[in-house]
N, C-alpha and C positions, 0 to 999 in steps of 0.2 A: 217849367216845362211840364206839360200835361200829357205824358205818355201813358196810355193804359197798360195795365198788367194783363198779359194774355197767357193762358196755359191751355194746352190741348193734348188730349190723349185719345188713342184708339181703344175702344172697349169692345171686346169680342162677343157682343150680344146684339140682337136687332134693336132698332130705334125705339120701338114701342115699349120695350123693357126699360130702356134708359129714361124715356119720358115719364113712365110710371114712377120710377125711383126719384125723379126730380120733383114730381107734383103730387105724390100721395104722402100725406103727413105720417101715415103709419110706416111706410117704407123709409121716409127721410130719417126717422129717429134711429134706424139701423146703421146708417152710414154718415149722417150729416148732423143735424140738430133736431131736438124735440121741439117742434113748432106747433103747439097745440091749437093756435087760432089761425092756422094757414088754410085759406080757401082759394082754389084756383079760379080767381075772378079778377078782372082788371079793376083797379081801385082798392082792392082788399089790402088792409094794413095788418101786418103780422109782427109778432114780438117773440124774442127768445133770448136765452142766456147760453153762455158756453157750457159744455158739459162739466160735471164734477161737483155741482151743487154750491159753488161759491157765489154765483149770481153777481159776479164782479162787473161784467159788461152787459148792459141791456142793449140788445141789437133790435133795430126796428127796420122793417122794409115795407114798401108799397109796390104792389104789382102794377107795372106800367104797360106791359105788352105781352100778349100770349098769341103765339101761332102754334097750334097743337102739333106736336111731334117735330117742331123745328126750332122754336125760340121761346124763351121765358126771360123777361127783362123786369128787374125790380130795383128800387132804391135800396141803399144800405146805409144805415146811420146809427149813431150812438147818442140818443136824445139826452142822456144824463150828462154828456160831456160837450156836445156841440149841436148847433142848429144846422150845420152843413151836412150835405148828403153826398153820397157817391152812387154810381150806377153799376149793377152787376148784370151781365147778359150771358145766359146759357144758350149756346147754339148747337144743334145736332145735325149732322150730315151723315147719310148712309154711305158706307164703304163696304161693298160686297155684302157679307152677312154680319158685318160689324157696324159700329157707330163711332164717328169722330165727334168728340165732345170738345167744344171750344168755349172756354170761359174768359170773358173780358171784364175787368174791373176798372172803370173810368173815374177820373177826378180824385184819385187816391191822395193827391196833394192837399185836398181839403182837410185831411186829418193830421197833417204834419205838425201842427201846433200842439197836438194832444200828447206827444211824447213818443218814446222808443217803442212802446207796445203797438203803436199804430203806424210803424214805418213801412215803407214800400217793401223792404226786404222781408219783414214779418208777414205781410199779406201775400207776397209771392210764394214764400215757403208754405204758408197755410193753404193756399189754393192748390199748390202742387200736391200737398199731402191729402187734401180732401178729394180732389179729382183723380189724381194718379194712383193713390193708394186706397183710400176708404171706398169711394164709389166703384172703382175698377174691381177691387177685391170682392166687394159686396155683390156685384152683378155677375162676375165671372166664376163665382164659387160653385 
């Protein structure tokens, strides 16, 4: 069953501030990951590791679609563990003076053979923490 993970949160700042936080690598490292080779360009491939310096999981993404201030879509993979990829889509919708952030992570089942650390529950918890706490608190401070 290929049911995407979807998390959504209302963040009480205008859409342009949320877009900048999602697409500016200097802002990203304050709430997300330190992605030094990130460029907001379709086809750009970027790489990063989880914070903490362990460099246990090499993450790789490729930007698939950009609609400024509305959508950022990229692949999500672990090239050291699998050739399979998943898709992460960030969608932004204005709600009065706030922004609804909807994150969808598709094909998560591609990682089920990689073990417990790649479970649907882990990704769901991780995205809720990243969007609902890290991003929200960073932008609303």
